[in-house]
N, C-alpha and C positions, 0 to 999 in steps of 0.2 A: 504493500500500500504506500501511497505517497507520504512523505514525511511532513509536508507542510502545505498550507493553502492560503489563498488571499481572496477575499470578496471585495470588489471595489466598484464605485459608482461615480462617474464624472459629473461635474455640476450641470444642473438643468436637464439631465437625461432621465428617461423613464425605464431604463434597464441597467442591469449591473452584470459584472463578469465574475466568474469563479475560475480561479487558476489553481491547479494542483501540480506538485512536482517535487523533485529532490532539491536539496539546498547545497550551497557552497558558501564558505566563509571567506571574507576578504578583510584586510587589515589596514587599508588606506583607500581613499577615494580614487587615487590614480589607478588602482587595480581595476576600476570599473571600465576602463577603455576597452571597447570591443565586446563588452558583456551584454547579454540580452536576458531579460527576465523581470520579475517583480522584486524590487529592492526595498529593504527596510534597514535604515542606518541609524546608529545611536548618536547622541550628542557628542560623547567621547568614545572613540574607537579604542578598544583594548582587547587582549586575547580572549577574555571571558565574555566580551561584549562586542562581537564583530559586526561588520556590515554583512547582512545575510541576503543572498540572492536566491530566489526560487526559480529554477529553470522549468519552464512550462512543459509538463508531460501531457496536460490536458487544459483546454481553455474553452469555456462555454458561456453563453449569454442568456440571461433570464430577465423577465419583466419584474420590476419592483412590485411586490404584492401590495394591494391596497391596505392602508392603515389609517393613521390619524390625519387630520387636515394637513394640507401640503405645506403650511407655514404657520409659525406661531402668531397668534392674534393678540397676545398680551404677555407681558413679562411677569411671571408669578414666581417669586423666590421660593426655594424649597425650604422645608422645615430645618434642614441641616445647615443652611447658610448662617454664617457668623458675622456679626457686625463689627466685632472688635478683633484686632490681630491676636494671633496666638503668641505665646512667649517665644517660641523658636523663630517666628517671623520677625518679631520685634528685635531679637538679637541679630538676625541676619540683616535686617534693614539698617540698623545702626552701623554694623560693620561695613556694609556695601556703601552706604551714604557717606561715611567718613572718607572713603577713598575718593569720592567725587569732590568733596569739599577740599581735599588735599590736591586736587587736579591730577590724580593718578589716572583717572579715566574721564573721557568726555561723556560716556554713557555706559551703563552696565545693567544687565537684566537679572532680576532676582525672581527665582521660581520657587514654588512650593508644591507639596503633595498633600492631598486629603484622602483619607480612607473611608469608604462606605461599605457597610456590611448588610447582608440580607439573610433571612432565615432559610431561604432556598438558594441553590447556586444560580448565578446569572446565566442566562441563555445567550451566548454571544451572537448567534444568528438573528435572534429576535431583536437584540439591541441594534444590530446593523440595519435591519429593515426599518426599525423605528427611526433611526437617524436619517435614513434615506428619505423618509416621508416628512420629517420635521424640518430638514435642512436642505432644501433643493438647491440652494446657491453654493453649497460647499462640496468639496471632494470628500467622500465618505469611504473608509476602508477598514476592513477587519482582517488582520494578518496574524497567523499562528505558525510559529516555527519552534523546534526544540531549543534553539539558541536564544530566541528573544522572549518566548512566552507568547501570550495572546494579547493583542493590542487593538483597540478601536479608536479611530480618529475621525473627526469631522472638521476639516481645516479649510480656511479661505486662502492660504498663502502658497502661491506657486514658487517653487525654487528654480525649476528649469523645465521648459517644454518646447517641443519643436518637431517639425516634419518638413520634408521637401526643402531642407536647407534654410528655413526661416525659424528663428529661435525667439524665445520670449521668457522674460523673468519679471518679477515685480519687487518694488519696495513697499512693504506694508508695515505701518507703525502708527502709533496713536490710537487710543481707544476711547469711545464714549458709548454709554448705554442709552438706547432709545426707550422712551416712556410715553404712555398715553397716546395722543393722536400721532406722534412721530412714528409709531409702529405701523401705520397705514401706508407709509411712503418708504423711500430709500435713504432717508437721512439727509435729504437735500437742504433742510433748514437748520442743520446743526451748526453751531458756532464753535469753531475750534480754538482752543487755548494756545498761547504762545509755546507752552511746554510741549504739547502734542505736535505742533507744526515743526518745532526744532527737532524733536525726536525723529519724525519722518524724514526730514531733510538730511539728517546724519546717515540714515540707512540708504537713501537714494544716492547720496554722494559717494558712499562706499561702493555701491554696486556699479556706478558709472566708472569709478577708478579700476574696478576688477575687469570690466568689459574692455577697457582701453588696452589691457594687456593681451587681449585675444583678437580684437577686431577694431577697425576704424569705421565700420559701417553699422552704427547703432543710433537710435534716437529715443528720447524719453517723452512720454505723454503724461501729463498730470502735474501735481497731485489732484486727486478727486476723492470724494467721499464714496466708500464702498461698504455695503451692508453685508453682515454675516450674522445670521440668526437675529437676535435683538441687540446686537452690537454694531457699531460702525467704526471703520478705520480710514486712515488716509492712505491712498494707494497711488503709486506711480508705476507706469508700465514701460518696460524697455524691450524694444524689438530690434533684432540684429541678425546678421549673417556671420558665418564663420568661414575663413579660408580653408580650414581643415576640420572636419567633424570627427577625426579619429582620436581627439584628445579631450573628450567630454569629461573624463575622470579628473583631469587636471583642472578644468574649469569648475567642476563641482567642488573640488578641494579648495578653490579660492572663494567660492560663494558661501560654502558651508563652514561653520555657522555664520549666518549674516548678523549684522549688528541688531537686527530685530529680535534675535533670541540670545545674543551674546553681549556685545559691547564694542567700544573702541578706546584705545588700540585693541584690535581683535585678539592677538596672541596673548597679551597680558591679561585682558578681561577673561578670556577662556580659562587660563590657568587659575585665576583667582576664584572663578565660579566653581571649578572642579574641586578646589581645595577648601572652600569655605561654605558652600551651601549645605544646609543640614541634611537634605535628602538628595541622594544621587538622582540625576534625571533619567538615566538609562536611555530608553528610546524616545522619550519626550524631547522635543526640540531638535531631533534628528531630521531625517527625511525619508519618504517612502513613495512608491509608485512604480510605474512601468518605465523601463529603460530599453531603448532600441527594439521595441516589439512592434511588429507590423509597420516598420519604417517610421515609428513615432515614439517620442519620449514624453512622459507626463510625470514629473516628480514634484512632490509637495512637501512643505515643512510640516513636521508632525506636531501640530498644535491642537488644542481642544481634544485631548486624548486621555485614554485611561488604559491601564493594564487590568485585564480580567483574570481573576484567579479564584474560581469556585465561588465561595460565599463572600469573598472580598474583592473590591475594585479600588484600585489606586488611581485617583484623578489628579491631573497635573495642570498647572497654570502659572504664568509668569507675567511680569510687566517691566517695561524699561524705566530705569531710574536716571534722572538727571540731577544736577546740583540743587534745583529748587523743588524736588519731589517731596511730598508729604506722606508720611507712613500710612495714615488712615485712608487717604485717597487711593494709594497704591494697593492696599489690602482689599478695598472694595472693588477695585478693578479686577483683581484675581478672583474674587467671589463671583463677579459677573461672568467671567470666563468659565469658571467651574460649572455654572448653571447649564452650559451646553450639554455636558455629560450627565449631570444630576437629573435633568429632565427625563432622560432616557431611562434611568434607574427607577424614577418615581412612576413612570408609566408602565414599567414591566413588573412592578412589585404587586 
């Protein structure tokens, strides 16, 4: 029997794919050159936490089964949402924010993990189908491998996609929650704060600098407001061509992790996160999706995700910190992001 599988649904589509196959472990993004299959990569690659590629032994297409209404009509906080930061978050925030005040970083992302338990084991396939119904705008994927465990994500952030020589990535940062009448639209009347605008510009500038190392043929569109469930973000789109498509692994290594999930300077922020966050991120804020399959690549950043382990689900969320960030506001932002997965658990219990 196949060792691993992935179910995945692209944004705004009414069908999903099921892929089954054997896995291979890779230990650097550069090793993805010429590889074809479904990829799940961690935030930090290490021997016990590799990049996993599922080579497709079988690939089938299925209609998304009818479920709940196609989109959320209101933001209803779950009973487990906490209005006040936990002690570990307070400690981490103080530690991370001090580095910003000392000008060690221009931006750094602080993530956290929340555990949800249920009296009966979670049904991963049911949660996947629920996510497809609730979040039509997002890339939804359920991936299970012996190396990674079982992960469900509903993410708005493209890391890299392309076909026929035309490539696309985005800079996605800044977060606001839609409320009341705003939920009827796409967030077009949202007024963005200086902090959110600055955070998004940091990410966009970094991506432009990365692309300049690989191509001179790229252009940026945006930023614009983009809705994801009951949240909105600032998004810039980059479209480009590559003189040589054989080195996608190297490009992925430069893009991942982007400042949207890490910080700047990138290498220093990455090491600080790995050494100082209370909870290891594992495959949260890594990336996943299809690489070089049917002449197309669709890779997304693993946001709004959870690891499913029987009666327990570990939910992950993070937020970008700048010098003027306020702990309570950043905590509430992570709570809003955790609701994407908590809603699925509430509906399936």
